[in-house]
C-alpha positions as CSV (number, residue, x, y, z in Angstrom):
1,M,-52.1,58.9,-114.4
2,A,-49.1,58.9,-115.6
3,E,-48.9,60.3,-118.7
4,A,-46.7,59.9,-121.9
5,A,-47.2,60.7,-125.9
6,F,-47.8,58.9,-129.2
7,A,-46.2,59.9,-132.1
8,I,-48.0,58.9,-135.8
9,P,-46.9,59.7,-139.1
10,G,-49.0,60.7,-141.7
11,D,-53.3,59.4,-141.4
12,V,-54.0,57.4,-138.5
13,D,-57.5,56.6,-139.4
14,A,-55.9,54.9,-142.3
15,P,-57.2,51.5,-143.2
16,T,-53.9,49.5,-142.4
17,G,-52.9,47.0,-139.7
18,G,-50.5,49.2,-138.7
19,Y,-52.9,52.1,-138.3
20,A,-55.3,50.1,-136.7
21,Y,-52.7,48.8,-134.0
22,D,-51.8,52.6,-132.9
23,R,-55.6,53.6,-132.9
24,R,-56.3,50.3,-130.0
25,L,-53.7,51.8,-128.3
26,L,-54.5,55.0,-128.1
27,A,-58.4,54.2,-126.7
28,L,-57.0,51.3,-124.5
29,L,-53.7,52.5,-122.4
30,P,-55.5,54.8,-120.4
31,R,-56.9,52.0,-119.0
32,H,-53.6,50.9,-118.2
33,G,-52.7,54.3,-116.2
34,W,-51.5,56.2,-119.2
35,T,-53.1,59.3,-120.4
36,V,-52.0,59.4,-123.9
37,T,-51.6,62.1,-126.0
38,R,-51.2,62.0,-129.7
39,L,-48.1,63.6,-131.6
40,A,-49.5,63.5,-135.4
41,L,-46.2,63.8,-137.7
42,P,-46.3,64.6,-141.4
43,G,-46.7,62.3,-143.5
44,G,-44.8,60.8,-146.4
45,F,-42.7,58.5,-144.1
46,P,-40.6,56.4,-144.6
47,V,-38.9,58.6,-147.2
48,P,-39.2,61.8,-145.4
49,A,-38.7,65.3,-146.8
50,A,-36.3,67.6,-145.3
51,A,-39.3,69.8,-144.3
52,A,-40.9,66.7,-142.4
53,L,-38.0,66.0,-140.8
54,A,-37.5,69.5,-139.8
55,A,-41.4,69.4,-138.3
56,T,-41.1,66.2,-136.6
57,A,-38.4,67.2,-134.5
58,A,-40.0,70.2,-133.6
59,A,-43.1,68.3,-132.7
60,L,-41.1,65.8,-130.3
61,A,-38.7,68.6,-129.0
62,R,-42.2,70.1,-127.5
63,V,-42.7,67.0,-125.6
64,P,-41.9,67.9,-121.8
65,A,-38.7,66.2,-120.9
66,G,-39.3,62.9,-118.4
67,R,-42.6,62.4,-120.3
68,P,-42.3,59.3,-122.4
69,I,-42.9,59.4,-126.2
70,L,-44.0,56.2,-128.4
71,V,-42.9,57.0,-132.0
72,D,-44.5,54.5,-134.6
73,G,-41.5,52.5,-136.4
74,L,-42.9,54.3,-140.0
75,A,-41.4,57.1,-138.8
76,Y,-38.5,56.2,-136.5
77,G,-37.2,54.0,-138.3
78,V,-35.5,56.9,-140.9
79,L,-35.0,59.6,-138.4
80,P,-31.3,60.6,-138.0
81,T,-29.5,59.5,-135.0
82,A,-28.2,63.4,-134.6
83,L,-31.9,64.2,-134.2
84,L,-32.7,61.6,-131.8
85,A,-29.8,62.0,-129.4
86,G,-30.3,65.8,-129.4
87,L,-34.0,65.8,-128.3
88,G,-33.0,64.4,-124.6
89,R,-36.6,62.1,-124.5
90,R,-37.7,58.9,-123.3
91,L,-37.8,57.3,-126.4
92,V,-39.8,53.9,-127.0
93,A,-39.9,52.7,-130.8
94,L,-42.3,50.9,-132.0
95,V,-41.8,48.5,-134.6
96,H,-44.6,46.7,-136.4
97,H,-41.5,45.5,-138.7
98,P,-38.0,46.6,-140.2
99,L,-38.8,48.6,-142.9
100,A,-36.1,47.0,-145.1
101,R,-38.7,43.8,-145.4
102,E,-40.8,45.8,-147.2
103,T,-40.7,43.7,-150.9
104,G,-39.7,45.7,-154.0
105,L,-37.2,47.9,-152.1
106,D,-33.8,47.7,-154.3
107,P,-30.8,45.8,-152.1
108,E,-29.0,49.7,-151.8
109,R,-32.6,51.2,-150.8
110,A,-33.2,48.1,-148.1
111,A,-29.3,48.3,-147.1
112,A,-29.9,51.8,-146.0
113,L,-33.1,51.2,-144.3
114,A,-31.5,48.6,-142.2
115,A,-28.7,50.9,-141.5
116,S,-30.9,53.9,-140.8
117,E,-32.9,52.2,-138.8
118,A,-30.9,50.2,-136.6
119,A,-29.1,53.4,-135.7
120,A,-32.1,55.0,-134.7
121,L,-33.1,51.5,-132.2
122,A,-29.5,51.7,-131.0
123,C,-31.1,55.6,-129.4
124,A,-34.2,54.3,-128.3
125,A,-34.6,53.8,-124.4
126,W,-37.0,50.9,-125.2
127,V,-38.1,48.6,-127.4
128,V,-42.1,47.5,-128.7
129,A,-41.8,44.9,-131.1
130,T,-45.7,44.0,-132.3
131,G,-44.7,40.1,-132.9
132,R,-42.5,37.4,-132.1
133,T,-40.3,37.1,-135.4
134,T,-40.5,41.0,-135.5
135,A,-38.7,41.0,-132.3
136,A,-36.2,37.6,-133.5
137,S,-35.0,40.4,-136.0
138,L,-34.4,42.5,-134.0
139,V,-32.3,40.9,-131.8
140,A,-30.5,39.0,-134.5
141,D,-29.8,41.9,-137.0
142,Y,-30.1,45.2,-135.6
143,G,-28.4,44.6,-132.3
144,V,-31.4,45.1,-130.2
145,A,-31.2,44.2,-126.4
146,A,-33.4,41.6,-125.6
147,E,-33.8,42.9,-122.0
148,R,-35.2,46.3,-123.3
149,M,-37.5,45.2,-125.8
150,T,-41.3,44.2,-125.1
151,V,-43.8,41.7,-127.5
152,A,-46.8,43.6,-127.8
153,E,-48.8,40.9,-130.2
154,P,-52.0,42.7,-131.6
155,G,-55.4,41.9,-130.1
156,T,-58.3,40.5,-131.7
157,D,-61.7,41.3,-130.8
158,P,-64.7,38.7,-129.9
159,A,-66.6,37.9,-133.3
160,P,-69.2,35.4,-134.2
161,R,-67.6,32.4,-136.2
162,A,-68.4,32.8,-139.7
163,P,-71.3,30.7,-141.4
164,G,-69.7,30.7,-144.5
165,S,-71.1,29.8,-148.0
166,G,-73.5,27.8,-146.4
167,G,-72.5,24.5,-148.5
168,G,-72.8,26.6,-151.9
169,T,-69.7,27.7,-153.9
170,P,-66.4,28.3,-151.4
171,R,-65.4,31.9,-150.6
172,L,-62.4,32.7,-150.3
173,L,-61.2,35.6,-148.3
174,A,-58.0,37.8,-148.8
175,L,-57.4,40.8,-146.7
176,G,-54.4,43.4,-146.9
177,A,-53.8,46.7,-148.6
178,L,-52.6,46.4,-152.7
179,T,-48.9,46.6,-152.2
180,P,-46.2,44.3,-153.1
181,R,-44.8,42.6,-150.0
182,K,-48.8,40.8,-149.8
183,S,-48.0,39.3,-153.2
184,Y,-51.3,39.4,-154.5
185,P,-49.4,38.4,-158.0
186,L,-48.2,35.5,-156.7
187,L,-51.9,34.4,-155.0
188,V,-53.6,35.2,-158.6
189,E,-51.1,32.8,-159.9
190,A,-52.2,30.4,-157.6
191,L,-56.1,30.8,-158.5
192,A,-55.3,30.8,-162.3
193,R,-54.2,26.8,-161.4
194,L,-57.6,26.3,-160.3
195,G,-60.0,27.0,-162.9
196,D,-61.7,23.7,-162.9
197,A,-62.3,23.7,-159.2
198,P,-65.1,25.9,-157.3
199,W,-64.9,28.8,-156.1
200,T,-64.7,32.9,-155.7
201,C,-62.4,35.1,-153.9
202,H,-62.6,38.6,-152.5
203,I,-59.7,40.8,-152.0
204,V,-60.0,43.3,-149.7
205,G,-57.9,45.9,-149.5
206,S,-56.6,49.4,-150.2
207,G,-55.2,50.6,-153.2
208,D,-54.2,53.8,-152.6
209,R,-50.4,53.6,-151.1
210,D,-49.3,52.2,-154.6
211,P,-52.2,52.7,-157.0
212,A,-49.8,51.6,-159.9
213,H,-49.0,48.0,-158.4
214,A,-52.9,47.8,-157.6
215,A,-53.4,48.6,-160.9
216,A,-51.3,45.9,-162.2
217,I,-52.6,43.3,-159.7
218,G,-56.4,44.5,-161.5
219,R,-54.8,43.8,-164.8
220,A,-53.0,40.2,-163.6
221,I,-56.5,38.9,-162.8
222,A,-58.3,40.1,-166.4
223,A,-55.0,38.0,-168.4
224,A,-55.6,35.5,-166.2
225,G,-59.1,35.5,-167.0
226,L,-60.3,35.5,-163.1
227,G,-62.3,38.7,-164.0
228,D,-65.9,36.8,-162.9
229,R,-64.4,35.3,-159.9
230,V,-62.0,37.5,-158.5
231,V,-63.0,40.6,-157.2
232,L,-61.2,43.5,-155.9
233,R,-63.7,45.4,-153.0
234,G,-61.1,47.8,-151.7
235,A,-61.2,49.3,-148.5
236,L,-64.0,48.8,-147.0
237,D,-66.1,50.0,-143.7
238,P,-66.9,48.2,-140.6
239,A,-70.0,46.5,-141.7
240,A,-69.2,45.8,-145.0
241,L,-66.1,44.3,-143.7
242,A,-67.7,42.0,-141.1
243,A,-70.3,41.0,-144.0
244,E,-67.0,40.1,-145.9
245,W,-66.1,37.8,-143.0
246,E,-69.6,36.4,-142.5
247,A,-69.5,34.9,-146.3
248,A,-65.7,33.3,-146.4
249,D,-65.0,30.1,-146.1
250,L,-61.4,30.1,-146.5
251,F,-58.8,32.7,-145.7
252,V,-56.0,32.8,-148.2
253,T,-52.6,35.0,-148.3
254,A,-49.6,34.7,-150.0
255,S,-48.1,37.6,-148.1
256,A,-43.9,37.3,-148.7
257,Y,-43.6,38.4,-144.9
258,E,-45.7,39.4,-142.2
259,G,-44.1,40.6,-138.8
260,Y,-47.7,38.7,-137.1
261,G,-50.4,38.8,-139.4
262,M,-53.2,40.5,-137.9
263,A,-55.9,39.8,-141.1
264,L,-54.8,36.4,-140.0
265,A,-55.6,36.0,-136.4
266,E,-58.9,37.6,-137.2
267,A,-60.0,34.8,-139.4
268,L,-58.5,32.3,-136.8
269,K,-60.4,34.3,-134.4
270,R,-63.7,33.4,-136.5
271,G,-63.1,30.1,-137.3
272,L,-61.9,30.1,-140.9
273,P,-59.3,28.0,-142.1
274,V,-56.2,29.7,-143.5
275,V,-53.6,28.8,-146.3
276,A,-50.8,31.0,-146.6
277,S,-47.3,31.3,-148.0
278,A,-44.3,30.8,-145.5
279,C,-44.6,34.7,-144.3
280,D,-43.3,34.1,-141.1
281,G,-45.1,35.7,-138.0
282,L,-48.2,34.4,-136.4
283,V,-48.6,31.4,-139.7
284,R,-45.7,29.7,-138.1
285,R,-47.6,28.7,-134.7
286,V,-50.6,27.7,-135.7
287,P,-50.9,23.6,-136.0
288,A,-52.9,21.8,-138.3
289,P,-55.2,21.8,-139.5
290,A,-56.2,25.4,-138.9
291,A,-53.4,26.7,-141.3
292,T,-52.0,24.8,-144.3
293,V,-48.2,26.7,-145.2
294,A,-47.2,26.3,-148.7
295,P,-43.6,27.4,-149.8
296,A,-43.0,31.0,-150.0
297,G,-43.0,32.2,-153.3
298,D,-44.4,28.5,-154.9
299,A,-47.5,29.2,-156.7
300,A,-48.4,26.1,-157.3
301,A,-48.1,24.6,-154.0
302,L,-50.4,27.6,-152.7
303,A,-53.1,26.4,-155.3
304,A,-52.6,22.7,-154.5
305,A,-53.2,23.4,-150.3
306,I,-56.1,25.8,-151.6
307,R,-57.2,23.1,-153.5
308,A,-57.4,20.2,-151.1
309,L,-60.0,22.5,-149.2
310,I,-62.0,24.1,-151.3
311,E,-63.1,20.1,-152.7
312,N,-63.0,18.5,-149.7
313,P,-66.1,19.9,-147.4
314,T,-65.0,17.4,-144.8
315,R,-61.5,18.2,-144.7
316,R,-62.7,22.2,-144.9
317,R,-64.9,21.9,-141.5
318,A,-62.5,20.1,-139.7
319,A,-59.7,22.9,-140.6
320,A,-62.5,25.7,-139.9
321,D,-63.3,23.5,-136.4
322,G,-59.3,23.8,-135.7
323,A,-59.4,27.5,-136.4
324,W,-62.2,28.3,-134.1
325,V,-60.5,26.1,-131.3
326,Y,-57.0,28.3,-131.6
327,G,-58.8,31.5,-132.6
328,Q,-60.1,31.7,-128.8
329,S,-56.9,31.6,-127.7
330,L,-55.5,35.0,-129.0
331,P,-54.8,37.4,-127.6
332,G,-57.3,40.6,-126.7
333,W,-56.6,44.5,-127.5
334,D,-56.2,44.7,-123.7
335,D,-53.6,42.0,-123.5
336,T,-51.9,44.2,-126.0
337,A,-52.3,47.4,-124.0
338,A,-51.4,46.3,-120.8
339,A,-48.0,45.1,-123.0
340,V,-47.3,48.3,-124.1
341,A,-47.7,50.1,-120.8
342,H,-45.5,48.0,-118.7
343,A,-43.0,49.1,-121.9
344,L,-43.9,52.8,-121.3
345,A,-43.2,51.8,-117.6
346,Q,-39.8,50.3,-118.0
347,V,-38.4,54.1,-119.6
348,A,-40.6,56.4,-116.9
349,A,-39.3,54.2,-114.1
350,P,-37.0,56.4,-111.8
351,V,-33.3,55.5,-112.1
352,A,-31.9,54.7,-109.0
């Protein structure tokens, strides 16, 4: 078995798509010939304190020379080039999405993050992008050479088809952390336009990353008079989340940007039709009628797309059938691990 280190900042057990991806790699890379040691980095990224940077440098330097180090992009994109170049290690950057694409950043901060990530990526021996949209952005905007990059899309697990409400009031499901990039206020605005239609909506996601924004979402729901129809469920354990999937009739997202869209892929795997804002990532590749895409930032169009499905059960069933068929074609997590193992092999291969 070849050996590699995987540097992950913060709490790897946190309920986010990025950390779920990292956990799967830790579990599955051994199947593909790699013994992987988790290298725990401090929290605070992508705004690390000086002490966190010093601890990160020390942790990376302890990895034996010649052993590849996969570094999660939440940390990698803000590591100084002097730190990276001075390590003398074979670094593989794992980029879930460019840090500068996070919603809510002021222009100066976004520009600083873009410059930092571009410089850091230039120091990487190889780059793994978790979606085609992210890969295209890294080539076009960050100067990454396509020939030293691997696309390893997130996998999905086998899952039963969601039975839904069984002809009752349609249940909408939105899934993702309560952060500005997920654009929940836009979703609430769209739902407020559907007061005359039959529906309920459950929003599943942790508010811990941005408590102030999470509180603002709660206030927006109350202000729209939707407190009895929109339920903030918080982060759920696997059993409770599975129950949410089973009860749902329609998956909705107003996200401003997705490098891939792990929750959307999970919805398709379970045969849930999707209504989404044009947020890049997987949604642009899903054929109609499985997914309906509304213009980004357009609450009226998002509301109209949702209405078309909740008020027309025949159309909703056809969309669910399309989602189920397409969902079965999505990659599994073993495919993801195989792609990352291939990337590590490129770095570990002897130089002729």
